[in-house]
PDB file of N, CA, C and O in Angstrom:
ATOM      1  N   MET A   1      23.848   5.192   8.580  1.00  0.00           N
ATOM      2  CA  MET A   1      23.530   5.868   7.342  1.00  0.00           C
ATOM      3  C   MET A   1      23.225   7.320   7.661  1.00  0.00           C
ATOM      4  O   MET A   1      22.477   7.616   8.594  1.00  0.00           O
ATOM      5  N   LYS A   2      23.788   8.199   6.907  1.00  0.00           N
ATOM      6  CA  LYS A   2      23.574   9.630   7.118  1.00  0.00           C
ATOM      7  C   LYS A   2      22.482  10.125   6.172  1.00  0.00           C
ATOM      8  O   LYS A   2      22.509   9.850   4.973  1.00  0.00           O
ATOM      9  N   LEU A   3      21.527  10.857   6.731  1.00  0.00           N
ATOM     10  CA  LEU A   3      20.455  11.424   5.912  1.00  0.00           C
ATOM     11  C   LEU A   3      20.926  12.738   5.300  1.00  0.00           C
ATOM     12  O   LEU A   3      21.549  13.562   5.970  1.00  0.00           O
ATOM     13  N   LYS A   4      20.623  12.916   4.036  1.00  0.00           N
ATOM     14  CA  LYS A   4      20.961  14.173   3.373  1.00  0.00           C
ATOM     15  C   LYS A   4      19.972  15.243   3.806  1.00  0.00           C
ATOM     16  O   LYS A   4      18.794  14.944   3.999  1.00  0.00           O
ATOM     17  N   PRO A   5      20.419  16.474   3.963  1.00  0.00           N
ATOM     18  CA  PRO A   5      19.524  17.559   4.377  1.00  0.00           C
ATOM     19  C   PRO A   5      18.344  17.720   3.408  1.00  0.00           C
ATOM     20  O   PRO A   5      18.519  17.758   2.190  1.00  0.00           O
ATOM     21  N   GLY A   6      17.158  17.810   3.977  1.00  0.00           N
ATOM     22  CA  GLY A   6      15.966  18.051   3.177  1.00  0.00           C
ATOM     23  C   GLY A   6      15.387  16.814   2.506  1.00  0.00           C
ATOM     24  O   GLY A   6      14.388  16.911   1.793  1.00  0.00           O
ATOM     25  N   ILE A   7      15.995  15.659   2.722  1.00  0.00           N
ATOM     26  CA  ILE A   7      15.500  14.433   2.098  1.00  0.00           C
ATOM     27  C   ILE A   7      15.143  13.437   3.189  1.00  0.00           C
ATOM     28  O   ILE A   7      16.017  12.955   3.909  1.00  0.00           O
ATOM     29  N   GLY A   8      13.864  13.131   3.308  1.00  0.00           N
ATOM     30  CA  GLY A   8      13.418  12.173   4.305  1.00  0.00           C
ATOM     31  C   GLY A   8      13.520  12.730   5.716  1.00  0.00           C
ATOM     32  O   GLY A   8      13.787  13.913   5.924  1.00  0.00           O
ATOM     33  N   SER A   9      13.301  11.847   6.674  1.00  0.00           N
ATOM     34  CA  SER A   9      13.404  12.254   8.070  1.00  0.00           C
ATOM     35  C   SER A   9      13.963  11.096   8.876  1.00  0.00           C
ATOM     36  O   SER A   9      13.920   9.943   8.447  1.00  0.00           O
ATOM     37  N   ALA A  10      14.480  11.416  10.033  1.00  0.00           N
ATOM     38  CA  ALA A  10      15.020  10.376  10.900  1.00  0.00           C
ATOM     39  C   ALA A  10      13.909   9.402  11.299  1.00  0.00           C
ATOM     40  O   ALA A  10      14.145   8.197  11.381  1.00  0.00           O
ATOM     41  N   ARG A  11      12.714   9.909  11.544  1.00  0.00           N
ATOM     42  CA  ARG A  11      11.597   9.039  11.930  1.00  0.00           C
ATOM     43  C   ARG A  11      11.271   8.048  10.814  1.00  0.00           C
ATOM     44  O   ARG A  11      11.072   6.864  11.084  1.00  0.00           O
ATOM     45  N   GLU A  12      11.214   8.508   9.576  1.00  0.00           N
ATOM     46  CA  GLU A  12      10.939   7.616   8.452  1.00  0.00           C
ATOM     47  C   GLU A  12      12.033   6.560   8.317  1.00  0.00           C
ATOM     48  O   GLU A  12      11.740   5.393   8.058  1.00  0.00           O
ATOM     49  N   ALA A  13      13.285   6.960   8.489  1.00  0.00           N
ATOM     50  CA  ALA A  13      14.400   6.017   8.385  1.00  0.00           C
ATOM     51  C   ALA A  13      14.316   4.964   9.484  1.00  0.00           C
ATOM     52  O   ALA A  13      14.509   3.776   9.222  1.00  0.00           O
ATOM     53  N   LEU A  14      14.031   5.388  10.703  1.00  0.00           N
ATOM     54  CA  LEU A  14      13.920   4.433  11.811  1.00  0.00           C
ATOM     55  C   LEU A  14      12.717   3.514  11.650  1.00  0.00           C
ATOM     56  O   LEU A  14      12.804   2.322  11.946  1.00  0.00           O
ATOM     57  N   ASN A  15      11.601   4.052  11.186  1.00  0.00           N
ATOM     58  CA  ASN A  15      10.421   3.212  10.947  1.00  0.00           C
ATOM     59  C   ASN A  15      10.698   2.170   9.874  1.00  0.00           C
ATOM     60  O   ASN A  15      10.286   1.017   9.999  1.00  0.00           O
ATOM     61  N   SER A  16      11.390   2.573   8.827  1.00  0.00           N
ATOM     62  CA  SER A  16      11.724   1.644   7.754  1.00  0.00           C
ATOM     63  C   SER A  16      12.653   0.546   8.249  1.00  0.00           C
ATOM     64  O   SER A  16      12.464  -0.626   7.924  1.00  0.00           O
ATOM     65  N   THR A  17      13.652   0.922   9.032  1.00  0.00           N
ATOM     66  CA  THR A  17      14.592  -0.058   9.574  1.00  0.00           C
ATOM     67  C   THR A  17      13.879  -1.009  10.523  1.00  0.00           C
ATOM     68  O   THR A  17      14.114  -2.217  10.482  1.00  0.00           O
ATOM     69  N   HIS A  18      13.017  -0.483  11.371  1.00  0.00           N
ATOM     70  CA  HIS A  18      12.257  -1.331  12.302  1.00  0.00           C
ATOM     71  C   HIS A  18      11.386  -2.311  11.534  1.00  0.00           C
ATOM     72  O   HIS A  18      11.313  -3.486  11.894  1.00  0.00           O
ATOM     73  N   SER A  19      10.734  -1.852  10.493  1.00  0.00           N
ATOM     74  CA  SER A  19       9.882  -2.710   9.683  1.00  0.00           C
ATOM     75  C   SER A  19      10.692  -3.835   9.039  1.00  0.00           C
ATOM     76  O   SER A  19      10.236  -4.977   8.976  1.00  0.00           O
ATOM     77  N   PHE A  20      11.883  -3.509   8.565  1.00  0.00           N
ATOM     78  CA  PHE A  20      12.745  -4.522   7.944  1.00  0.00           C
ATOM     79  C   PHE A  20      13.093  -5.609   8.961  1.00  0.00           C
ATOM     80  O   PHE A  20      12.980  -6.796   8.654  1.00  0.00           O
ATOM     81  N   PHE A  21      13.516  -5.218  10.172  1.00  0.00           N
ATOM     82  CA  PHE A  21      13.870  -6.195  11.194  1.00  0.00           C
ATOM     83  C   PHE A  21      12.659  -7.012  11.625  1.00  0.00           C
ATOM     84  O   PHE A  21      12.769  -8.218  11.847  1.00  0.00           O
ATOM     85  N   GLU A  22      11.519  -6.370  11.743  1.00  0.00           N
ATOM     86  CA  GLU A  22      10.294  -7.058  12.137  1.00  0.00           C
ATOM     87  C   GLU A  22       9.908  -8.119  11.100  1.00  0.00           C
ATOM     88  O   GLU A  22       9.549  -9.239  11.463  1.00  0.00           O
ATOM     89  N   THR A  23       9.981  -7.773   9.826  1.00  0.00           N
ATOM     90  CA  THR A  23       9.663  -8.712   8.758  1.00  0.00           C
ATOM     91  C   THR A  23      10.654  -9.865   8.731  1.00  0.00           C
ATOM     92  O   THR A  23      10.260 -11.020   8.571  1.00  0.00           O
ATOM     93  N   THR A  24      11.940  -9.559   8.887  1.00  0.00           N
ATOM     94  CA  THR A  24      12.968 -10.604   8.889  1.00  0.00           C
ATOM     95  C   THR A  24      12.746 -11.584  10.033  1.00  0.00           C
ATOM     96  O   THR A  24      12.819 -12.796   9.834  1.00  0.00           O
ATOM     97  N   ARG A  25      12.475 -11.068  11.234  1.00  0.00           N
ATOM     98  CA  ARG A  25      12.214 -11.943  12.387  1.00  0.00           C
ATOM     99  C   ARG A  25      11.001 -12.830  12.132  1.00  0.00           C
ATOM    100  O   ARG A  25      11.006 -14.009  12.484  1.00  0.00           O
ATOM    101  N   SER A  26       9.968 -12.270  11.525  1.00  0.00           N
ATOM    102  CA  SER A  26       8.757 -13.029  11.235  1.00  0.00           C
ATOM    103  C   SER A  26       9.047 -14.180  10.278  1.00  0.00           C
ATOM    104  O   SER A  26       8.590 -15.303  10.492  1.00  0.00           O
ATOM    105  N   VAL A  27       9.805 -13.899   9.227  1.00  0.00           N
ATOM    106  CA  VAL A  27      10.142 -14.941   8.252  1.00  0.00           C
ATOM    107  C   VAL A  27      10.982 -16.031   8.916  1.00  0.00           C
ATOM    108  O   VAL A  27      10.722 -17.218   8.722  1.00  0.00           O
ATOM    109  N   LEU A  28      11.983 -15.637   9.695  1.00  0.00           N
ATOM    110  CA  LEU A  28      12.825 -16.619  10.373  1.00  0.00           C
ATOM    111  C   LEU A  28      12.010 -17.462  11.351  1.00  0.00           C
ATOM    112  O   LEU A  28      12.233 -18.668  11.465  1.00  0.00           O
ATOM    113  N   ARG A  29      11.077 -16.840  12.050  1.00  0.00           N
ATOM    114  CA  ARG A  29      10.233 -17.559  12.998  1.00  0.00           C
ATOM    115  C   ARG A  29       9.356 -18.578  12.269  1.00  0.00           C
ATOM    116  O   ARG A  29       9.199 -19.706  12.737  1.00  0.00           O
ATOM    117  N   GLU A  30       8.790 -18.192  11.138  1.00  0.00           N
ATOM    118  CA  GLU A  30       7.908 -19.086  10.383  1.00  0.00           C
ATOM    119  C   GLU A  30       8.668 -20.236   9.738  1.00  0.00           C
ATOM    120  O   GLU A  30       8.201 -21.375   9.756  1.00  0.00           O
ATOM    121  N   ASP A  31       9.843 -19.947   9.163  1.00  0.00           N
ATOM    122  CA  ASP A  31      10.596 -20.969   8.441  1.00  0.00           C
ATOM    123  C   ASP A  31      11.436 -21.854   9.348  1.00  0.00           C
ATOM    124  O   ASP A  31      11.797 -22.968   8.970  1.00  0.00           O
ATOM    125  N   GLY A  32      11.746 -21.367  10.534  1.00  0.00           N
ATOM    126  CA  GLY A  32      12.523 -22.151  11.484  1.00  0.00           C
ATOM    127  C   GLY A  32      13.943 -22.396  10.991  1.00  0.00           C
ATOM    128  O   GLY A  32      14.474 -21.609  10.207  1.00  0.00           O
ATOM    129  N   PRO A  33      14.564 -23.489  11.450  1.00  0.00           N
ATOM    130  CA  PRO A  33      15.961 -23.772  11.115  1.00  0.00           C
ATOM    131  C   PRO A  33      16.224 -23.927   9.614  1.00  0.00           C
ATOM    132  O   PRO A  33      17.351 -23.729   9.161  1.00  0.00           O
ATOM    133  N   CYS A  34      15.203 -24.276   8.852  1.00  0.00           N
ATOM    134  CA  CYS A  34      15.379 -24.451   7.400  1.00  0.00           C
ATOM    135  C   CYS A  34      15.800 -23.150   6.719  1.00  0.00           C
ATOM    136  O   CYS A  34      16.396 -23.186   5.642  1.00  0.00           O
ATOM    137  N   ALA A  35      15.505 -22.021   7.320  1.00  0.00           N
ATOM    138  CA  ALA A  35      15.841 -20.724   6.720  1.00  0.00           C
ATOM    139  C   ALA A  35      17.330 -20.424   6.799  1.00  0.00           C
ATOM    140  O   ALA A  35      17.797 -19.450   6.207  1.00  0.00           O
ATOM    141  N   ALA A  36      18.081 -21.247   7.522  1.00  0.00           N
ATOM    142  CA  ALA A  36      19.503 -20.965   7.738  1.00  0.00           C
ATOM    143  C   ALA A  36      20.400 -21.530   6.633  1.00  0.00           C
ATOM    144  O   ALA A  36      21.577 -21.177   6.561  1.00  0.00           O
ATOM    145  N   TYR A  37      19.875 -22.382   5.790  1.00  0.00           N
ATOM    146  CA  TYR A  37      20.727 -23.064   4.821  1.00  0.00           C
ATOM    147  C   TYR A  37      20.447 -22.618   3.399  1.00  0.00           C
ATOM    148  O   TYR A  37      19.294 -22.594   2.969  1.00  0.00           O
ATOM    149  N   GLY A  38      21.477 -22.271   2.679  1.00  0.00           N
ATOM    150  CA  GLY A  38      21.353 -21.872   1.281  1.00  0.00           C
ATOM    151  C   GLY A  38      21.572 -20.390   1.107  1.00  0.00           C
ATOM    152  O   GLY A  38      21.074 -19.583   1.892  1.00  0.00           O
ATOM    153  N   PRO A  39      22.323 -20.026   0.069  1.00  0.00           N
ATOM    154  CA  PRO A  39      22.686 -18.616  -0.135  1.00  0.00           C
ATOM    155  C   PRO A  39      21.520 -17.702  -0.505  1.00  0.00           C
ATOM    156  O   PRO A  39      21.617 -16.485  -0.344  1.00  0.00           O
ATOM    157  N   GLU A  40      20.433 -18.264  -0.993  1.00  0.00           N
ATOM    158  CA  GLU A  40      19.307 -17.434  -1.418  1.00  0.00           C
ATOM    159  C   GLU A  40      18.187 -17.384  -0.383  1.00  0.00           C
ATOM    160  O   GLU A  40      17.122 -16.829  -0.651  1.00  0.00           O
ATOM    161  N   LEU A  41      18.416 -17.948   0.776  1.00  0.00           N
ATOM    162  CA  LEU A  41      17.406 -17.941   1.831  1.00  0.00           C
ATOM    163  C   LEU A  41      17.639 -16.770   2.767  1.00  0.00           C
ATOM    164  O   LEU A  41      18.702 -16.150   2.747  1.00  0.00           O
ATOM    165  N   VAL A  42      16.660 -16.476   3.573  1.00  0.00           N
ATOM    166  CA  VAL A  42      16.713 -15.281   4.418  1.00  0.00           C
ATOM    167  C   VAL A  42      17.704 -15.406   5.573  1.00  0.00           C
ATOM    168  O   VAL A  42      18.220 -14.390   6.040  1.00  0.00           O
ATOM    169  N   GLY A  43      17.983 -16.607   6.043  1.00  0.00           N
ATOM    170  CA  GLY A  43      18.878 -16.795   7.179  1.00  0.00           C
ATOM    171  C   GLY A  43      20.262 -16.204   6.976  1.00  0.00           C
ATOM    172  O   GLY A  43      20.687 -15.371   7.777  1.00  0.00           O
ATOM    173  N   PRO A  44      20.987 -16.608   5.926  1.00  0.00           N
ATOM    174  CA  PRO A  44      22.332 -16.059   5.710  1.00  0.00           C
ATOM    175  C   PRO A  44      22.329 -14.541   5.483  1.00  0.00           C
ATOM    176  O   PRO A  44      23.251 -13.845   5.910  1.00  0.00           O
ATOM    177  N   VAL A  45      21.313 -14.043   4.823  1.00  0.00           N
ATOM    178  CA  VAL A  45      21.213 -12.600   4.589  1.00  0.00           C
ATOM    179  C   VAL A  45      20.984 -11.876   5.906  1.00  0.00           C
ATOM    180  O   VAL A  45      21.603 -10.844   6.165  1.00  0.00           O
ATOM    181  N   ALA A  46      20.099 -12.410   6.737  1.00  0.00           N
ATOM    182  CA  ALA A  46      19.820 -11.790   8.041  1.00  0.00           C
ATOM    183  C   ALA A  46      21.071 -11.761   8.917  1.00  0.00           C
ATOM    184  O   ALA A  46      21.322 -10.777   9.613  1.00  0.00           O
ATOM    185  N   ILE A  47      21.849 -12.832   8.882  1.00  0.00           N
ATOM    186  CA  ILE A  47      23.073 -12.880   9.684  1.00  0.00           C
ATOM    187  C   ILE A  47      24.049 -11.811   9.231  1.00  0.00           C
ATOM    188  O   ILE A  47      24.684 -11.163  10.064  1.00  0.00           O
ATOM    189  N   LEU A  48      24.180 -11.615   7.939  1.00  0.00           N
ATOM    190  CA  LEU A  48      25.089 -10.572   7.427  1.00  0.00           C
ATOM    191  C   LEU A  48      24.635  -9.181   7.838  1.00  0.00           C
ATOM    192  O   LEU A  48      25.465  -8.324   8.145  1.00  0.00           O
ATOM    193  N   ILE A  49      23.339  -8.947   7.848  1.00  0.00           N
ATOM    194  CA  ILE A  49      22.804  -7.623   8.152  1.00  0.00           C
ATOM    195  C   ILE A  49      22.827  -7.342   9.641  1.00  0.00           C
ATOM    196  O   ILE A  49      23.169  -6.237  10.063  1.00  0.00           O
ATOM    197  N   PHE A  50      22.465  -8.337  10.437  1.00  0.00           N
ATOM    198  CA  PHE A  50      22.396  -8.124  11.893  1.00  0.00           C
ATOM    199  C   PHE A  50      23.791  -8.106  12.430  1.00  0.00           C
ATOM    200  O   PHE A  50      23.987  -7.941  13.634  1.00  0.00           O
TER     201      PHE A  50
END
């Protein structure tokens, strides 16, 4: 993703992305294999993003 000049910062973008991955890993860890089944669960979405 390209940042537009004068809007946001690379640090904010990286922190936001890191937070997203950290939260996703936490949810997958808590839900275990059950999170992998169903279109509205976090597993399939995480696979598409990662």
